[in-house]
C-alpha positions as CSV (number, residue, x, y, z in Angstrom):
1,X,-101.6,-48.8,-46.3
2,X,-103.1,-52.2,-46.0
3,X,-104.3,-53.0,-42.5
4,X,-104.9,-56.7,-42.8
5,X,-103.7,-58.3,-39.4
6,X,-102.7,-61.8,-38.3
7,X,-102.6,-62.4,-34.5
8,X,-100.0,-64.9,-33.2
9,X,-100.6,-66.4,-29.7
10,X,-98.0,-68.8,-28.5
11,X,-99.0,-71.0,-25.6
12,X,-97.8,-73.9,-23.3
13,X,-100.1,-75.4,-20.7
14,X,-102.1,-72.2,-20.2
15,X,-105.7,-73.5,-20.9
16,X,-106.7,-71.8,-17.7
17,X,-105.9,-68.3,-19.0
18,X,-105.9,-68.7,-22.8
19,X,-109.6,-67.9,-23.2
20,X,-109.0,-64.4,-21.8
21,X,-106.3,-63.8,-24.4
22,X,-108.4,-65.1,-27.3
23,X,-111.6,-63.4,-26.2
24,X,-109.7,-60.1,-26.1
25,X,-108.8,-60.5,-29.8
26,X,-112.1,-61.6,-30.9
27,X,-113.8,-58.6,-29.2
28,X,-111.7,-56.0,-30.9
29,X,-113.4,-53.0,-32.4
30,X,-111.3,-53.5,-35.5
31,X,-111.2,-57.2,-36.1
32,X,-108.1,-59.1,-37.0
33,X,-108.2,-61.1,-40.2
34,X,-106.8,-64.3,-38.8
35,X,-105.9,-65.7,-35.3
36,X,-103.3,-68.3,-34.7
37,X,-102.8,-70.3,-31.5
38,X,-99.4,-72.1,-31.6
39,X,-99.5,-74.9,-29.0
40,X,-95.9,-75.5,-28.0
41,X,-96.3,-79.1,-26.7
42,X,-99.1,-78.5,-24.2
43,X,-100.2,-81.5,-22.1
44,X,-103.4,-79.9,-20.7
45,X,-106.7,-79.5,-22.5
46,X,-105.6,-76.6,-24.7
47,X,-106.3,-78.5,-27.9
48,X,-109.9,-79.5,-26.9
49,X,-110.5,-75.9,-25.7
50,X,-109.6,-74.4,-29.1
51,X,-111.4,-77.0,-31.2
52,X,-114.7,-76.9,-29.1
53,X,-114.8,-73.2,-28.2
54,X,-113.0,-71.3,-30.8
55,X,-113.5,-72.9,-34.3
56,X,-112.5,-69.7,-36.1
57,X,-109.0,-69.8,-34.5
58,X,-106.2,-71.5,-36.5
59,X,-104.7,-74.1,-34.2
60,X,-101.2,-75.4,-34.8
61,X,-99.6,-77.9,-32.4
62,X,-95.8,-78.6,-32.3
63,X,-93.3,-80.4,-30.1
64,X,-92.1,-78.1,-27.4
65,X,-89.5,-75.7,-28.9
66,X,-89.9,-72.5,-27.0
67,X,-91.7,-69.1,-27.5
68,X,-89.4,-68.0,-30.4
69,X,-90.1,-71.1,-32.5
70,X,-93.8,-70.8,-31.7
71,X,-94.0,-67.1,-32.7
72,X,-91.9,-67.8,-35.9
73,X,-94.1,-70.7,-36.8
74,X,-97.2,-68.4,-36.6
75,X,-95.6,-65.6,-38.5
76,X,-94.6,-67.9,-41.4
77,X,-98.1,-69.5,-41.6
78,X,-99.8,-66.1,-41.4
79,X,-100.8,-64.2,-44.6
80,X,-101.7,-60.6,-43.5
81,X,-99.4,-57.6,-44.1
82,X,-99.3,-56.9,-40.4
83,X,-98.5,-59.3,-37.5
84,X,-99.7,-58.7,-34.0
85,X,-98.3,-60.7,-31.0
86,X,-100.1,-61.7,-27.8
87,X,-98.7,-63.7,-25.0
88,X,-101.3,-66.3,-23.8
89,X,-101.5,-64.9,-20.2
90,X,-102.1,-61.3,-21.4
91,X,-105.1,-59.5,-22.7
92,X,-105.7,-56.7,-25.2
93,X,-108.1,-53.8,-24.5
94,X,-111.0,-53.7,-26.9
95,X,-109.7,-50.8,-29.0
96,X,-106.1,-52.0,-29.2
97,X,-105.8,-52.6,-32.9
98,X,-108.1,-49.6,-33.8
99,X,-105.9,-47.2,-31.8
100,X,-102.7,-48.5,-33.4
101,X,-104.1,-48.3,-36.9
102,X,-105.0,-44.7,-36.2
103,X,-101.5,-43.9,-35.0
104,X,-99.9,-45.7,-38.0
105,X,-102.0,-43.5,-40.3
106,X,-100.7,-40.4,-38.4
107,X,-97.1,-41.6,-38.2
108,X,-96.4,-44.5,-40.7
109,X,-93.7,-46.9,-39.4
110,X,-93.2,-50.6,-39.5
111,X,-93.7,-51.3,-35.7
112,X,-96.2,-49.8,-33.4
113,X,-96.4,-50.4,-29.6
114,X,-98.3,-49.0,-26.7
115,X,-98.4,-48.5,-22.9
116,X,-99.7,-51.2,-20.7
117,X,-101.2,-52.1,-17.4
118,X,-99.3,-54.5,-15.0
119,X,-101.2,-57.0,-12.8
120,X,-99.1,-59.0,-10.5
121,X,-100.6,-61.7,-8.2
122,X,-104.0,-60.1,-8.9
123,X,-103.1,-56.6,-7.9
124,X,-102.2,-53.7,-10.2
125,X,-98.6,-52.4,-9.8
126,X,-97.1,-49.2,-11.1
127,X,-94.1,-49.4,-13.4
128,X,-91.0,-47.6,-12.4
129,X,-90.0,-44.4,-14.3
130,X,-87.3,-46.3,-16.2
131,X,-90.0,-48.5,-17.7
132,X,-91.7,-45.4,-19.3
133,X,-92.8,-46.2,-22.8
134,X,-92.3,-44.0,-25.9
135,X,-90.7,-44.0,-29.2
136,X,-88.3,-41.2,-28.6
137,X,-84.6,-42.3,-28.6
138,X,-85.9,-45.8,-28.3
139,X,-82.8,-47.8,-29.3
140,X,-80.5,-45.9,-26.9
141,X,-83.0,-46.1,-24.0
142,X,-83.6,-49.9,-24.9
143,X,-79.9,-50.6,-24.3
144,X,-80.6,-50.5,-20.6
145,X,-83.8,-52.5,-20.5
146,X,-86.5,-54.0,-22.7
147,X,-89.2,-51.2,-23.4
148,X,-91.5,-53.0,-25.8
149,X,-93.9,-55.7,-24.7
150,X,-94.6,-58.5,-27.3
151,X,-98.3,-58.3,-26.5
152,X,-98.4,-54.6,-27.6
153,X,-96.3,-55.1,-30.8
154,X,-97.9,-54.6,-34.2
155,X,-95.2,-55.4,-36.8
156,X,-95.2,-55.1,-40.6
157,X,-94.3,-58.3,-42.2
158,X,-91.5,-56.8,-44.3
159,X,-89.5,-56.1,-41.0
160,X,-89.0,-59.9,-40.6
161,X,-87.7,-60.1,-44.1
162,X,-85.2,-57.3,-43.4
163,X,-83.9,-58.1,-40.0
164,X,-84.9,-61.8,-39.4
165,X,-87.2,-63.6,-37.0
166,X,-87.0,-64.4,-33.3
167,X,-83.7,-66.0,-32.5
168,X,-84.7,-69.6,-31.5
169,X,-81.2,-70.3,-30.0
170,X,-81.9,-67.8,-27.1
171,X,-83.2,-69.4,-23.9
172,X,-84.7,-66.0,-22.8
173,X,-85.1,-62.3,-23.9
174,X,-85.7,-63.4,-27.4
175,X,-88.2,-60.5,-27.8
176,X,-85.6,-57.9,-26.4
177,X,-83.1,-59.1,-29.1
178,X,-85.6,-58.6,-31.8
179,X,-86.6,-55.1,-30.6
180,X,-82.9,-54.0,-30.5
181,X,-82.4,-55.2,-34.1
182,X,-85.5,-53.4,-35.2
183,X,-84.9,-50.1,-33.4
184,X,-81.3,-49.9,-34.4
185,X,-82.4,-49.0,-37.9
186,X,-86.0,-48.3,-38.0
187,X,-88.4,-45.7,-36.4
188,X,-91.3,-47.0,-34.4
189,X,-94.7,-45.6,-33.5
190,X,-96.3,-45.4,-30.1
191,X,-99.8,-45.1,-28.7
192,X,-99.5,-43.3,-25.4
193,X,-102.4,-45.3,-23.9
194,X,-102.8,-48.5,-22.0
195,X,-103.9,-50.9,-24.7
196,X,-103.0,-54.1,-23.1
197,X,-102.9,-55.8,-19.7
198,X,-100.0,-57.8,-18.7
199,X,-100.5,-60.5,-16.0
200,X,-97.6,-61.8,-13.8
201,X,-96.8,-63.6,-10.7
202,X,-98.3,-66.9,-11.8
């Protein structure tokens, strides 16, 4: 199984936290093959930040169209067999890709996700039991609430060809829609470790 990975980071006016996200990708124990930042119409100094500090990152700026269009743009521009998503206010743990690749060798599927740490307003919060991550009976459990975080998802490119991309007409929950379409007909893999940190409250 080819393990080439493209990382897609959509962003809008988050130059203040974007370096944390990018650094977490560049510091991976198993490096990604290419990293995209899709700038969705930012008016802050995102462009100069990328061009001056991260010359290896592929920077694409577009008029503001939303997260779905940004992710879809990056996916279509990327060349690797696998696509990893990362929200610009989140961060990967250093062994995120390595752990997911090990799991995919053990249990080959077309989507792998993981557990996560939640930080809200600078403090760690504990998820409720209903938010428990797994791959067991995932579609039925997902009908009640979204159980896959975009920043944890590692997706084989063929899945987008089979079930489509993010729905750009949805004003919200575009990732939830995609997970339902995937899990309705495809098994997923899960790493039962916290491999990402999600930041909220800002």
